[in-house]
Residue frames as qw, qx, qy, qz and C-alpha x, y, z in Angstrom:
[[0.080, -0.486, 0.870, 0.000, 10.86, -13.16, 5.10],
 [0.599, 0.137, 0.749, -0.248, 8.08, -15.70, 5.21],
 [0.665, 0.665, 0.108, -0.321, 6.99, -14.73, 1.70],
 [0.267, 0.717, -0.620, -0.176, 10.54, -15.10, 0.37],
 [0.273, -0.264, 0.920, -0.098, 10.89, -18.57, 1.88],
 [0.628, 0.365, 0.616, -0.304, 7.46, -19.66, 0.72],
 [0.541, 0.745, -0.143, -0.363, 8.07, -18.19, -2.76],
 [0.118, 0.589, -0.786, -0.147, 11.33, -20.09, -3.15],
 [0.409, -0.031, 0.893, -0.185, 9.73, -23.31, -1.96],
 [0.643, 0.539, 0.417, -0.350, 6.74, -22.96, -4.26],
 [0.426, 0.752, -0.389, -0.320, 8.99, -22.04, -7.20],
 [0.086, -0.417, 0.904, 0.045, 11.05, -25.18, -6.51],
 [0.526, 0.210, 0.784, -0.252, 7.95, -27.34, -6.39],
 [0.605, 0.691, 0.108, -0.379, 6.70, -25.83, -9.66],
 [0.247, 0.689, -0.637, -0.241, 10.09, -26.43, -11.30],
 [0.289, -0.207, 0.932, -0.070, 10.13, -30.03, -10.07],
 [0.566, 0.386, 0.681, -0.259, 6.68, -30.72, -11.47],
 [0.574, 0.776, 0.153, -0.211, 6.93, -28.79, -14.77],
 [0.817, 0.109, 0.205, 0.527, 10.65, -28.81, -15.48],
 [0.347, 0.431, 0.099, 0.827, 10.96, -25.02, -15.70],
 [0.181, -0.349, -0.457, 0.798, 10.39, -21.76, -13.93],
 [0.084, -0.255, -0.415, -0.869, 7.98, -20.15, -16.40],
 [0.458, -0.591, -0.602, -0.280, 4.89, -21.10, -14.42],
 [0.519, -0.502, -0.401, 0.564, 6.51, -19.86, -11.21],
 [0.197, -0.078, 0.097, 0.973, 7.25, -16.50, -12.82],
 [0.256, -0.404, -0.541, -0.692, 3.70, -16.25, -14.14],
 [0.533, -0.604, -0.587, 0.080, 2.34, -17.03, -10.67],
 [0.430, -0.375, -0.231, 0.788, 4.63, -14.42, -9.10],
 [0.032, 0.122, 0.290, 0.949, 3.53, -11.83, -11.68],
 [0.389, -0.530, -0.605, -0.448, -0.14, -12.59, -11.06],
 [0.538, -0.580, -0.494, 0.361, 0.34, -12.23, -7.30],
 [0.314, -0.209, -0.034, 0.925, 2.15, -8.89, -7.78],
 [0.140, -0.296, -0.435, -0.839, -0.64, -7.56, -9.99],
 [0.495, -0.592, -0.619, -0.146, -3.21, -8.71, -7.44],
 [0.495, -0.476, -0.357, 0.633, -1.30, -6.97, -4.64],
 [0.152, -0.006, 0.156, 0.976, -1.08, -3.78, -6.70],
 [0.302, -0.470, -0.564, -0.608, -4.82, -3.88, -7.29],
 [0.541, -0.609, -0.549, 0.188, -5.45, -4.25, -3.56],
 [0.414, -0.295, -0.155, 0.847, -3.10, -1.35, -2.76],
 [0.005, 0.228, 0.348, 0.909, -4.94, 0.92, -5.20],
 [0.416, -0.605, -0.585, -0.345, -8.17, 0.41, -3.24],
 [0.494, -0.439, -0.458, 0.595, -6.65, 1.80, -0.03],
 [0.051, 0.878, 0.241, 0.410, -7.94, 5.29, 0.65],
 [0.269, 0.380, -0.396, 0.792, -6.17, 8.12, 2.45],
 [0.287, -0.498, -0.703, 0.417, -7.22, 8.61, 6.07],
 [0.035, -0.836, -0.325, -0.441, -9.53, 11.55, 6.60],
 [0.217, 0.347, -0.423, 0.808, -8.15, 14.40, 8.69],
 [0.403, -0.558, -0.692, 0.220, -9.52, 14.46, 12.20],
 [0.091, -0.770, -0.063, -0.628, -11.01, 17.72, 13.40],
 [0.585, -0.250, -0.553, 0.539, -9.43, 18.61, 16.70],
 [0.233, -0.942, -0.219, -0.105, -10.34, 21.26, 19.20],
 [0.337, 0.644, -0.371, 0.578, -7.64, 23.77, 20.08],
 [0.567, -0.291, -0.598, 0.486, -6.16, 23.42, 23.52],
 [0.230, -0.928, -0.289, 0.055, -7.22, 26.10, 25.99],
 [0.314, -0.842, 0.197, 0.392, -4.95, 29.14, 25.63],
 [0.675, 0.015, 0.507, 0.535, -3.34, 27.90, 22.40],
 [0.338, 0.755, 0.383, 0.411, -4.78, 30.85, 20.50],
 [0.357, -0.851, -0.119, 0.367, -3.13, 33.33, 22.82],
 [0.479, -0.287, 0.384, 0.736, -0.29, 33.95, 20.35],
 [0.299, 0.523, 0.611, 0.513, -2.68, 34.91, 17.56],
 [0.045, -0.242, -0.118, 0.962, -3.19, 38.64, 16.99],
 [0.362, 0.694, 0.584, -0.215, -6.49, 40.16, 16.15],
 [0.458, 0.625, 0.335, 0.536, -6.87, 42.34, 13.08],
 [0.171, -0.968, -0.069, -0.172, -7.06, 45.45, 15.29],
 [0.655, -0.636, 0.264, 0.310, -3.79, 44.59, 17.04],
 [0.698, 0.147, 0.409, 0.569, -2.09, 44.04, 13.70],
 [0.238, 0.831, 0.270, 0.425, -3.30, 47.45, 12.42],
 [0.386, -0.919, 0.078, 0.028, -1.95, 49.17, 15.54],
 [0.728, -0.370, 0.372, 0.442, 1.43, 47.52, 15.13],
 [0.574, 0.418, 0.417, 0.567, 1.60, 48.42, 11.44],
 [0.040, 0.941, 0.176, 0.287, 0.62, 52.04, 12.15],
 [0.536, -0.793, 0.192, 0.218, 3.41, 52.33, 14.73],
 [0.657, -0.175, 0.488, 0.546, 5.84, 51.11, 12.10],
 [0.257, 0.615, -0.162, -0.727, 4.38, 53.56, 9.54],
 [0.041, -0.033, 0.901, 0.430, 3.29, 50.68, 7.35],
 [0.567, 0.208, 0.207, -0.770, -0.14, 50.84, 5.83]]
């Protein structure tokens, strides 16, 4: 909201001094290109390695348990 108000004010001042909006549009375009260039330099955050909570692996089956379950179901 501050940018919109400031942009309108600056555009009005430019129109008053030059008699047209062309310089205001060029300034706005230059600012947009500059903002796009800054955004392109932002990198993705790196994933944080986290330790598993105690007991959180209790649901996971071992390979041996899986083989026993599959053999009971007659699946090889």
